[in-house]
N, C-alpha and C positions, 0 to 999 in steps of 0.2 A: 353553276352553267347548266344549260339544259343538255339532255343526252340526245345525240343523233342517230348513232347506232347502239344497239347492246342486245348481245348474245347471252342467253339465257340458258345454262345447262345444254349445249348443242353436242350433240353425239353424230357422228356420220359413219356408217358401217356398210361396206359394199360385199356382195357375193363373189366368192372366187369360184375358179373352175372346177374344184373339187367338191363343190357343195358347201362348202365352209363360208366363211365372212371374216372379213378384215376390218378391223375398227381404225379408220384414220386418225380421227379426232374424238376425245371422250370427254363429255361433260365440260365443256367449255364455257366460262361466263367471261364475259369482256363487254367493257362500256367506253365508247368514244363521244367525247364532248362536242357540242358544235363549235366549228372553227378549230378544232384540234388535230394537230399532224401526228399520228402514230404509226409508228413502224413496227412489223412483227417481223421477227428472226428466227433462226432454228435451223437443225442440220437438214440438209437433203431429204426429201421424202417425208418431212413432219407434219404436213398438211396446211402448210400456209396457204396454199392456192385453193384448196378445199375451203377453207374458211372464207376466202374472199369471194368465192363460187356461191357460198351459202347467203353472205351479205348481198350479194348481187341478186339473188332469187332465181339462179341459173341451177341450184343443188338444193333439193329440199331435206333439211336434217333427219336424221333418224329418229332422234329425241331431241327434245328442247325447242326453242324458238327465237326468231328474231325481232325486235321491235325498231322501226324506223322512225323517229321523229315522234315516239311514243305509239305508234299505230304498229299492231302485229302484221309482219310481212306475210303477204300471200302473193305467190307468183313473182314475177320478175319486178325489182325494185327500180320504178320507175324515178326516183329521187336521186339516183345514182348513175355517174359515168364510170367506163370501164376501160383503162389501158391496159393492154395485153403485153405480155413479154415478146412474143413473136410479132411477126409483121401482119398488121391488119388492114392495110390499104387495099383499095380496089386497083389492080394494075391497069384497067382499062380506062379509069377515071384519071383526071387531071388533078394536082395538088388543090385547085379551088372547089374542082367536083368533088373532091374526097372531102374536104371539110364540110361541104354544104350538105353532105348525105343525110346526116341525120334529120335536118330541117326539111329535106325533101321528104323523108320519111313519115315527117309530122303532118306533110301536106301543107307547108308554108310557101307563100308565094315567092317564085324565084327574084321578082324585083325587089324583093325586101331581103331575102336570104342572101343574095349574092354580095351585097355592100357589106353584109356582117361578116360572110367569110374572108374578103379582102382585107376587111379590119383585124380579122384575126390573124391572117397570115401575116401581116404587117407586125403585129405584136409579138410575134414569135420569130420574128426577125427574117419573114421570107417573102417581103413585099417585091414583086416583080418576078416571082417563081410560079405564080399560080397556074399558068398553064404548061408547067413541066410535069409530066408523068413518074410515077414511083421511079422507074429503071433509070430515070435521068438525076436522080437527086442522092446525095450522100446519105449514109445511116442516120448520121445526125440530124440531117434535112428531114428525112422521112420520119423521126422522132417528134419532130417538130409540126409536121403537117398531123400527126396522130393526136398530139397535145391539143393542137387548135380544133381538132374533129372533136374532141372530148367536151373541150370547155366551151364550144360555141352554144351548146345545149344549155348552159348554166345549170348544170346538175349541183345539187346542195351537199353531195358526198363523191368525193373522189375515190376510185378504187384502182390501185396501180399495182400490177404486179410484174415485178423486177424489170420495168420499162427500159431501165438504161444498161442491163446486163450486157448485152452483144456489142456495147459501143467503146472505142478504144476509150482509154483514160484520159486523154485530154478532153476529147468530146463530151464525154460522160460528166465531167467537173463542169463544162459549160452549161450541158442540159440541166443539171442539179441546181445550178445556180439561177437558171431560167424559171425553172419550176418554183423556186423561192420566190422569186421577183412576182411572177405571176400569182402565185398563192397569197402574199402579202396585202396584194391590192385589194382582194377580196375573199378574206378568209374563208373556204370551205373545210369540211371535216374530210380529212384524208386518212384513207388506211393504205399504207406501203409496203407491199412485200419486198423483202430484198435478203440475199446470203451475205449482204456484204455490211458487216458492224460498224465500220467507218461511216459509210453511206447513211446508215440509219442515225446515227449520232448527228451527223453533220445537219440533218433535215429535220430532224424530228422534235416534238414537244415531250416526248414518251417513247419508250421502247419496250416491247414485250417480247419475253423470251420464251419460245416453246420447246418442250421435251422432244427427245427424240421419239420416232414413231415405233410400233404401233400405238394406238390410243393416246395420242400427243395430247398435252394440256399446256397452260402456261405455268411457268416455274419461276417467273419474276417480272417484275414491272418496274421501270426505272425513268424516274423524271429528269429530262435534260436540261438542267437550268443554265444553258450557254444564252448570251444574249443575242437578241435580233435587232437589226437585219444581221445576216451571217454571209460571208463568203466561205463556201464548203472547202477551199484548200486553204485558206488562212486560219479557220477555225481549228484545223487538226493539229494546228502547231501548239496551240495554247496548253498550259499545265492542266486546267480544267478538263479539256476534250481527252486527253492522256489519262486523267485519272478515272473519267467514266468509262473510257474503252478497256483500261485494265480491269476495274470493278463488272463489268457484264461480260467480258470475255472469261473471266474466271467462273463465272455462273454458269456459262453455257458450253465452255471446254469440254467436260465429261460427256454432255450429250451430243455434240459434233463428232467425238470420237466414237460413241456407240452408234451413231448414224452411219458413220463411215466404215466401221465393223460389220454392221449389217449388210450394207450393200456390197462389202467384198464378199460376204459368206453367199448372199444371194447369186453375186457372178460365177462363184466356183461351185456353187451348187449343180 
C-alpha cells in the first residue's frame, strides 16, 4: 500500500522559562498507509497532539521530517483536514455558513458551495438545521457540524485530536459510528488522537502506543484485526476485542502510571 503520511526521526523540543529545553517527542518514526485508520494513545502530556500538529504543518519539528504522499512537508499540510478537540465553530455563523467556510476561504462561488454544504449537513444527520447557530445546537450536533466542515473540503488525510472527548457516553458512541460510516464510504487516511483505549480499538486498523514524556516515543504498534463494518458498542463485547484491549493495556499501563506520577509531582512542586 502507498504511504500517506510518514514521520522520519521527528523530535520536537521547546524552550522553557528558565532558559532550558523540554523535549516533547524524540526520534519518532511512524508511517500511515493510504486509507488506513490509525489511533495514537498514551498518557496525558506524552506529545500526541504535538505529533498531530507536526503532521498538520502547524509545528516545525526540531529534527526529522514529514512526508505527505511522498513529498516532504513544508508549511501547512494542504492535503489534510483537522478536527480539533475544542469547539472550532464560529459563533456568529449559522451551521450552514460554518460548513461552507472552508470553501469560502478557497474562493469557491456560493452558488455551488451552498448546495454542497446542505448535502453534507444531510449526510451527518442535520438536514433542516442549517439556519441554527452553534449556541442553538447540542454538543453532538456541533460535532456533526465540525465533521461536515472538515469533510466538505475532501482532504486526503483526516487529523482528529480527541474530537469526541467532551461528549456524553451515548452521544460519543453515536458520533463514533457516524465517523466510521462516513469513513467507510470513501476511505481517507486517518490519524486519530485519543486517551480512550476502547475508542482507539473500536475505530482503528492499527493502534500506536506512546511512552510517557518527556522525550516520548512509540513503544508498540498493534494491528486491530476486528471485522468491518463495526458497531462500536457491539464490537466491545466480543472476545477478540477484550483480548486486544488486555494486550494493549498491559503494554501501556506502566507508561500511564508514569505520566500520572509526573503530573502529580508538577502540581505539588
